[in-house]
C-alpha positions, 0 to 999 in steps of 0.5 A: 251725558251732560251738554252743560258739563261739555260745554264748561270743558269746551270753554276752558279748551278754546282759550288756548286755540283760536276758535269760540265755543259757538264755532266749535258747536256749528263745526261738530254739528256738521250740517250737510256733512260739510266736514269728515271724520278726519277734519273733525278730529283734527279740530279736537287734536287742536283743542286737546293739544294742551291736555295730558294724553289728549291723543286718547280722547281723539281715538275715543271720538273716532271709535265712537260710532255715533252718527251724531258728531256733536253727541260724540263730542259731548261724550268725549268732553264728559269723559275728559271731565270725569278724568280731571275730576278723578285726578284731583280727587286722587292727587291728595292721597298720592302726596298724603302716601309720599309724606308717609313713605318719608317718615322713619318706620316705627318699630312694631309694638311689644307683645304683652303678656298675661299673668295666665301666660297668653300672649296678647298683641294689642288690636289696631284700628283697621283703616279702609276707604271702603270701610262702612260708618258704625251701624250701632251706637255701642262702641267696641273698646279695643283694650287688654283683656285680663283675667279679672274681666274674663268671668264678666265677659262670660256672663255677657255672653250667656246673656247675649246668646240665651234669645229664641233660636240660639243655642244655649251655652252650657256651664261646662262650655262657659267654663272652657272659655278663656281669654285667648278662646274669646279673642279668637271667637270674637274680638279677632274675627272677621265676618266675611263682606256681604257684597250686593249683586244686581239682579240685571246687567244694566245699572239702575237709572238715577231718577227723582221719580218713583222707582217701580223696580223691585230690586230694593224691595221695602220691608213690610210694617205692622202698623195695625197692632200699633195704636192710632196715636202712634200709627199717625207719625209713622203714616205721616213719615211715608206720606211725606216720603211719597210726596217727593217721590219715594215709595214706601210699604204702606203707600205703594205707587202703581206703575202706569201702563203708559205715560199718558195714564194717571198714576194711582196708589194702592194703600196697605189695608192696615190702615184705619179709615181715618188716615185712609181718608186723608191720605187719599186727600193728599195723594193727587198732590203726590201724583201731580208732583211725579208727572212734573217730574216725569216731564222733567227727565223725558225733556232732557233729551237735546232733540226736544229743542230749546224751548223745552229745554228752558221750560225743563229748567225753570221746572227744575227750579220750581221742584227745587223750591218744592224740595226744599219746603218738604224738607223742612216738613221732614225735619226730625225736630217737628216729628220728635215733638209731635208738630206734624200731623195729618191735619197740618200737613194738608193745611200746608199743601192746601194752597199749593194744589191748584199750582201743582194741579196746573203744572201736571195739566200743563206738561201733560197736555204738551206731552200729549200733543208733543209740542216743540218750539213756538207751539209750547208757547202758544200752549202756555199762552192759552193756558194762562188766559184760560186758567181759572185757578188761583192767582198764584198758579197763573203766576207760575204759569207766567213765569213758565212762559217767561222763561221758556220764551228765552231761547225763541226770543233770541232766534227771533232777535238774531232774525230781525237784527241780522237776517240769520236763522240759528234753528238747529231743531226747526222750532223757530217760526221762520223756515229757511229753505235752501236755494241757489240763485239760479236763473230758474229759482229766482222766480220764487226766491223771494217768495219760497226762500224764507216762509213761515211756518204757521204751526210754530207761530206763537199766538201773541206773534201772530199778527206780526209774523208777516212783519218778522218775516220781511224784516229778516228777509230784507236784512238777508239781501242787505247782508248777502249783496250790500256794501260794507256801509249797508250792511248792519253788522248789528241793527242800532235797536238790537237791544236784548229783548225778552217776552213778558206776559204783561209788557209787549215792549218786544213789539215795539222792537219788532217794528223798529227792527223792521222800519230799519230793515226796510229802509236799508234794502230799499235804499240799497236797490234803489239808490246803489242798483238804480231800480228805476233806471233799469225799470225805465230801460225795460219800459224802452224796450219791451213797451216800444218807448224807444221809437227809433230803435224799434224802427231800425231793428225791425228793418234789420230782422223782418225778412228773418222773422217771415221765416218759420221758427225752426229755420231761424239762427238765434245768434244771427238775431242776436247780432241784429240786436247788438248792431241795432243798439249801437246805431240807434239812441239806445246805445246811450242806455247804460242798461242796454247790455242786459236786453236779450233776444229769445225765441219761445216754442209756443204762440202768445195766446198759448203763453198767456194760458200757461201763465193763467194756469200757473204752469211752466211759462219760461220755454219748453224746448221740447214743443212742437214749433213746425207750424210757427213763423219767427215773428210769432215766437220772437220776443226780448228777454232781460237778464237783471242782476241780484238784487234788482232780479227780486223786482224783475224777476222771470215771472215779471219779465214773462209779463213784459214779454206778453205785451211786447209780443202784442205790440210787436205783432201789431207793429209788424201787421202795420208795417206790412200794410203800410208797404201795401199802401206804398206799393199801391201808390206806385202800380195803381196808375199802371192798371186799366180804368176798368181794372183799377176799379176792381181793385178799389174795394181792396184798397179800401179794406186795407185801409180800414185794416191799417186804421184798426191796427193802428187804433188798437196799437194806440189804445195799448200804448197810450190809453193803457200803459202810460196812464198806468205807468205815471200812477206806478211812478207816482206811487214809487216816489212814496214807497217804504219797503221793497214789498211796496215796490213789488206790489205797485210793479205788479199792480201796474203790470196786471193792469196793463195786461187786463186792459190790453185784454191779454188775460182773456183768451177769449178776447186775444184770439180774435185780435190774433185771427184779425192780424193773421187775416191781414198778413195773408191779405197783404201776401194775397196783394203782393202777389196779385200786383206783381203783374198788372192786369 
């Protein structure tokens, strides 16, 4: 079954349809079982509509119970190609038969009569398509037998039958032979045709390697009685046959126990020592050739991948050249003239020994390590750099790696110029993980959608693997969501390039493609999707930069947030947010609709611990919230659209939430302390002088608490957030790719979290405890001042 034949037939069929060869191949690969067998058969019927009896091949496709639908298609197309070829062969014969039928019928030849009165019919040559060619140079002339040459025929028959083991003819028997008897015994006698019967049901596999099957035993040769001068041409002939993997009777290959075992030969004991030594010196070359030929035949399976197929192709070309060289040695003219001797054969093969030995060692290592894709290229590259053979052997290895790298470099070109992976056999250095753009998976989309297969990275691309990964990722995002004018249907630098061992121009092509892709995605996110505008919007709400909005919002939700979180209604809080956004200056923010509210099932300390431990920090609806107040669980959330969500993903928003929750809690405590101060100013005149003296220390403590809370709040907003924001804003003006944006943004958030002491639970817990003490103190004063003493 040949895929090349199938694709050639497919190329003829698609001319009359609206498909291309690549589209048909993609359809019948049927990844993820996208098409049913009925749909695939309909596609095949459309392709074969112009083929006579095309429905027969559609039925063959449906009856072939192969799990691989593409392999079934290749089988059907090969059957179609064979039928078309047979039709072309039989067409001339049919035309010839029609011409013969149109000719007038010739009368039968007249019978001739000899002088002895015997009627003799002239012999006619028997024509048959299956007639074997003559096995002897002696020609049988079918002329009329006359009484004059009967005696001559008798004498020849006596001489021919006088050998050992054949009964001699007596004179009486010879005398009884007549012309009629001779014709009946010899000329008109047809011996029964001997047909060969296979000893097994399965037909022998066509192979260019040694055939170890004893189905065709060779006749042994007795060379011991032949003089040494005459023995050498016979040995040379067998040795030449052995060099092209044909076994003989004097040099017999022994079938290895496993594919990794070296090939050994058994020499006939009839060989003289001088010939035996030279044969042993040449046989390693034949063993290496057999090893290469075995690899070529084993790698013909498509599952090996495109790189191995390309390597197999160039090895077949090299072996074809080798065959031609051996064919020149096997020329009958040289053997007749005695020009090809053992010594000359050895001299001819000596320069080829290092090359064939290196090829055999290379394919043996590939087979032993089961390399695929980029691993094969790495192995070839390492052998080139480490080879100690001749310059010619190194050049052959360079030819191998350049040819084997062609499909790999085509996949690389498609990735860095289109952002698309076409890797059916999983041999490319980039791996694609199918992920939907859902809310939860956006957290890891940018990092896990495309990853590097470290084992499939060729060693000559190790330094550029990260650039290659990012180039395709950038173009993939632009292709998915970019506008028509920004989507690069093909990169302007997408000139075909390949691997050359002495030329690294492919590196320049990779860098140019990276620059193009990074600038395209950066322009898309910053210009079209206004990344900085969205980041400023997030800063206003999460970092409390929109002062009037925060004040009005806290006035609206303060009473609700004092309650237990289980008694709160999230819809009510969301409605209060919408009302506050509409009444404050935040209504002029075009992205304020993306701001949402949420009630997390844990406090800020727990959230910090989850994030530091790389746990799920995005909500646990089954968490225990019976002891939590609304103010401890409240937070903002932000629903950024794709592709801005690459920057503002859930991990990033969770970091903003931690800063917001700390600032919002401090702001809440500050408001409670300020309210107590206002209440104190209203009621202090109602106290008696003796009683007012008792409250003076409590008022002093309240003021110290307020100063501490305001100081910490000012530290976070003025000394930490603002300086780091200015650094981040300055860096954003100099970014060259989206990864720089991600890195600068993460650095900004990490610095804010670290300097605000939010990444260290040992420092955060005392601050939270201090805030809780302030709240309890405010509640105590509020209750104590209800009735003046």
